[in-house]
Every structure is written in structure tokens, then in C-alpha cells.
C-alpha positions in Angstrom: 0.0 0.0 0.0 1.2 3.5 -0.9 0.1 6.5 1.1 0.7 10.0 -0.1 0.1 13.4 1.5 -1.3 15.9 -0.9 -2.1 18.5 1.8 -1.6 18.7 5.6 -2.3 22.3 6.4 -5.3 23.2 8.5 -8.0 25.9 8.4 -7.0 27.6 5.1 -4.3 27.2 2.4 -1.2 29.2 3.2 1.4 29.1 0.4 4.7 30.9 0.7 8.4 30.3 0.5 8.6 30.0 4.3 6.2 27.0 4.1 7.7 25.1 1.1 9.0 22.3 3.2 5.8 21.2 4.8 3.4 22.7 2.3 0.4 25.0 2.3 -2.4 22.9 0.9 -5.2 21.7 3.2 -6.1 18.2 4.1 -5.9 15.4 1.5 -4.2 12.0 1.8 -4.3 9.2 -0.9 -4.2 5.4 -0.3 -3.3 3.2 -3.2 -3.4 -0.6 -3.4 -3.7 -2.6 -6.7 -6.4 -0.7 -8.6 -8.0 0.9 -5.5 -7.9 4.6 -4.9 -9.1 5.9 -1.6 -8.8 9.7 -0.9 -9.1 11.0 2.7 -10.6 14.5 2.6 -11.0 17.0 -0.3 -9.0 20.0 0.8 -7.0 22.1 -1.7 -4.4 19.4 -2.0 -6.9 17.2 -4.0 -6.5 19.5 -7.0 -2.9 18.4 -7.6 -3.9 14.8 -6.9 -6.5 14.9 -9.5 -4.0 16.0 -12.1 -1.8 13.1 -11.3 -4.4 10.4 -11.6 -4.7 8.4 -14.8 -7.5 9.6 -17.0 -8.4 5.9 -17.4 -9.2 5.5 -13.7 -12.8 4.3 -13.4 -13.6 4.4 -9.7 -12.5 6.9 -6.9 -13.6 6.8 -3.3 -13.4 10.0 -1.3 -13.8 9.7 2.5 -14.7 13.0 4.1 -14.1 13.5 7.8 -16.4 16.5 8.0 -17.6 19.4 5.9 -15.6 22.4 7.2 -14.4 24.3 4.2 -10.7 23.4 4.4 -11.7 19.7 4.0 -14.0 20.2 0.9 -12.7 23.3 -0.8 -10.8 21.4 -3.5 -13.6 19.1 -4.6 -14.8 21.4 -7.4 -11.4 21.3 -8.9 -10.9 17.5 -8.8 -10.6 16.4 -12.4 -12.4 12.9 -12.1 -15.6 14.8 -11.4 -15.5 16.0 -15.0 -14.9 12.5 -16.5 -18.2 10.9 -17.6 -16.5 7.5 -17.6 -15.5 7.8 -13.9 -17.5 6.9 -10.8 -16.8 8.9 -7.7 -18.2 7.6 -4.4 -18.2 10.2 -1.6 -18.5 8.9 2.0 -19.1 11.3 4.8 -20.7 11.7 8.2 -24.5 11.8 8.7 -25.9 15.0 10.3 -28.8 15.3 12.6 -30.8 17.8 10.6 -29.6 17.7 7.0 -28.4 14.9 4.7 -24.9 14.8 3.5 -26.2 15.4 -0.1 -27.9 18.6 1.0 -24.8 19.9 2.7 -22.6 19.1 -0.2 -25.0 20.8 -2.6 -24.5 24.0 -0.6 -20.8 24.0 -1.6 -21.6 23.0 -5.2 -23.8 26.0 -5.9 -23.5 29.7 -6.6 -22.1 31.9 -5.1 -19.6 29.4 -3.7 -19.1 27.4 -6.9 -20.5 27.9 -10.4 -21.1 24.2 -11.2 -23.9 22.4 -9.3 -23.5 18.8 -8.0 -26.0 17.4 -10.5 -24.2 19.1 -13.4 -20.9 17.2 -12.9 -20.3 14.7 -15.7 -19.0 11.8 -13.5 -21.3 9.3 -11.9 -21.5 10.4 -8.3 -22.8 8.4 -5.3 -23.0 9.9 -1.9 -23.0 7.5 1.1 -23.7 8.6 4.7 -21.9 6.9 7.5 -21.8 7.3 11.3 -20.3 4.7 13.7 -20.0 2.4 10.8 -18.1 -0.5 9.3 -17.9 -0.9 5.5 -15.7 -2.3 2.8 -14.0 -0.8 -0.3 -12.3 -3.5 -2.4 -9.8 -5.1 0.0 -10.0 -2.4 2.6 -12.1 -2.8 5.7 -13.0 0.7 7.1 -14.4 1.7 10.4 -15.7 5.2 11.1 -16.5 6.8 14.5 -17.6 10.3 15.6 -14.9 12.4 17.2 -14.7 15.5 19.4 -14.8 18.3 16.8 -17.5 20.9 16.1 -20.1 19.6 13.7 -20.6 16.0 12.5 -17.0 14.7 12.3 -15.6 11.2 12.0 -12.2 9.5 12.1 -11.3 6.5 9.9 -9.6 3.2 10.8 -8.6 1.6 7.5 -7.4 -2.0 7.5 -5.7 -3.9 4.7 -4.7 -7.4 5.8 -3.0 -6.9 9.2 -2.0 -3.2 8.5 -4.0 -0.4 10.1 -4.0 3.2 9.0 -5.9 5.7 11.2 -6.8 9.2 10.1 -8.0 12.0 12.5 -6.8 15.3 11.1 -9.2 17.4 13.3 -9.6 16.0 16.8 -9.6 17.2 20.4 -9.0 14.1 22.5 -8.5 16.0 25.8 -12.2 17.1 25.6 -14.7 14.7 27.0 -12.3 12.6 28.9 -12.0 13.2 32.7 -8.6 11.5 32.9 -6.8 12.1 29.6 -4.3 10.8 28.8 -4.2 8.2 31.5 -7.3 6.2 30.7 -8.7 5.1 27.3 -12.3 4.9 28.7 -14.4 7.7 27.1 -11.4 9.0 25.2 -12.5 10.3 21.8 -10.8 8.5 18.9 -9.2 5.7 20.9 -11.1 3.0 19.1 -10.0 4.4 15.8 -6.3 4.8 16.7 -5.6 1.7 18.9 -2.6 -0.3 17.8 -2.4 1.6 14.4 0.6 1.1 12.2 0.3 4.7 11.0 -1.8 7.5 12.6 -2.4 10.9 11.0 -3.4 13.1 13.9 -4.2 16.8 14.6 -1.3 18.7 16.2 -2.2 22.3 15.5 -1.3 24.1 18.7 1.4 24.7 21.3 0.2 23.9 24.8 -0.2 27.6 25.7 -2.2 28.1 22.5 -4.5 25.2 23.3 -5.2 26.5 26.7 -6.9 29.5 25.1 -8.7 27.4 22.5 -10.3 24.6 24.4 -13.4 23.5 22.6 -12.3 24.7 19.1 -11.8 21.0 18.0 -8.1 20.8 17.7 -5.1 19.5 19.6 -1.8 20.5 21.0 1.3 18.6 19.8 1.9 17.4 23.4 -1.6 16.1 23.7 -1.3 14.4 20.3 2.0 12.7 21.5 0.2 11.5 24.7 -2.7 10.2 22.6 -0.3 8.2 20.4 1.2 6.7 23.6 -2.2 5.9 25.0 -3.3 4.3 21.7 -0.1 2.2 21.3 0.6 3.4 17.7 3.7 2.5 15.8 4.1 5.7 13.9 2.4 9.1 14.0 2.2 11.9 11.5 1.3 15.3 13.0 -1.2 17.0 10.8 -3.4 20.1 10.4 -0.6 22.6 10.7 -1.8 26.0 11.7 -1.8 28.3 8.6 0.3 31.0 10.4 3.1 28.7 11.3 6.2 28.6 9.0 8.4 25.6 8.5 10.8 26.7 11.3 7.9 27.3 13.6 6.6 23.7 13.2 10.0 22.3 13.8 10.5 24.4 16.9 7.1 23.3 18.2 8.0 19.6 17.7 11.3 20.0 19.5 9.6 21.8 22.4 6.9 19.2 22.6 9.1 16.1 22.7 11.6 17.7 25.2 9.9 16.2 28.3 8.1 13.3 26.7 8.7 9.6 26.8 7.3 7.8 23.9 8.3 4.6 22.0 7.0 5.2 18.5 8.1 7.1 15.4 6.9 10.7 15.3 7.2 13.0 12.3 5.6 16.3 11.0 3.3 15.8 8.0 4.9 17.0 4.9 3.2 17.6 1.5 4.2 15.1 -1.2 5.6 12.7 1.4 4.8 9.0 0.6 4.9 5.9 2.7 5.1 2.4 1.5 3.7 -0.2 3.9 3.9 -3.9 3.1 
């Protein structure tokens, strides 16, 4: 399985020479195995991904964690939507008052976007999920609601014995009375447990998080503790704050690990990075 990061910035795209190393595009990660193509989120990074896909690709599966604009803003520029020979399946969280289709149509309509959802040439199927288990080709996928404003899910994707977990927007310290010491009632634990590779929110410094409790994001130190609690093998810190330059992210990581004991590999998410997992 090949995993590629096409965007790992949070909140809004933030290009610039001081961010070239880790990138400025918002959330988008691609999983490839045999002829399967699974895309996690449709942030601005999905535009570049769409240009790289073969025009002969017949089926694409897009798994949305939630519908905040930084996670869907690239969908209208994704080339397979304009290929009448392509089927695009969009999976995303069910809401309590409006369907996933209704919420997506709001983006695919003026004044936000000039092309409506039903005008796209591709064959589009929209599938609502909640705390669900489903299968795409050889992948077995579990979704579960997370602590983040609005209907938001994380994904646990299993291929054989390999587990990839994806929680780009997540606040695990919220809702648990004893974080990070107990897994009981800890948001996201069931998705992350024993993962070979976990993509996880690490937007803030500790002092920043203290002023942003309830915003739906995580400090790097809390993310590291969550990785330890979940017994992951490798963590990719994700959803970099748009104001932070490359050097800021590296300083944040160095400060966060200074007093931490953890026994897994920890890296900063970097646009265009790829991982090969056997």
C-alpha cells in the first residue's frame, strides 16, 4: 500500500516560500493498493492529486471526515468529477438535521461554486456513515464520531494486518476526565488503537491550546500523549496552523518532545511525502 500526503495544512491554504518544506495545501491523503484509490478529505491538495491520476481511472472513493471548508474546498477542482467515464463515491458523516447530499450541494452551488453537483459529468454516489463498518475493495473501514465541532468522523482503515488511522481534526482531551491516562471515554481511541500509522491533529502549542479549548483541535503534546495511549507504531502530526512557518513547526515539535517519553516514530506531516507499507 502506498500512502501520499497531498495536503496537511489546517483551516485555510497558506502558500509561501517560508512554508515550502511542509506545504500550504489543506487536508488530502491518498491510499493506493492494486487498482483501488481511496482519498481522505477533499482539501485544496486534491486539485494536484486529480491532475496526477490516470484519465483511465474508473472508480474513486473520497472519504470526508467533515464538511468544514478546508476539507472540501478542493472538490470542485478535482478532475475525475469531469470525466463521464468515472464513478466517484463520496463517503461522509451523517448529520442530525440535513443529509450529506444537501450539505454538499450547498458548496456545489452559486455563489460558492459555479457548477452544481448534479451538473458534474461523473457518476456520483453519496453515502452517509456514522459509527459504521464498511468495505471498499480489499479495505475494511471503520468510522467513528470524534470531538470536533459539527458531525466529524475519524477513519480506521485496515488492509490485511495493516491499520491506518486518520483523525486530522480532533480534540482528544475534551470529553475525557482523565486524559491521557485512561482510554475509557477517550474520543478516537477505538480508531487509533494499535495503528501502524496514525495521522493526527497537532495544530497548537500547549499555551495556545489553553486559550482554544473546545475549538476542536489538539496541542502537539496532547497528540503525542494520545499516540502513547493508543499504542501506535508511527504518528504523522497533521493540520498545521496556517500562520506557522516551517521553522515554527520544527520548533514546536522540538519543544513538545523535550519532556516526553514515547516509543513510536513521530514526524511532521509534509506535503508530497509518501509511505510504502507492506
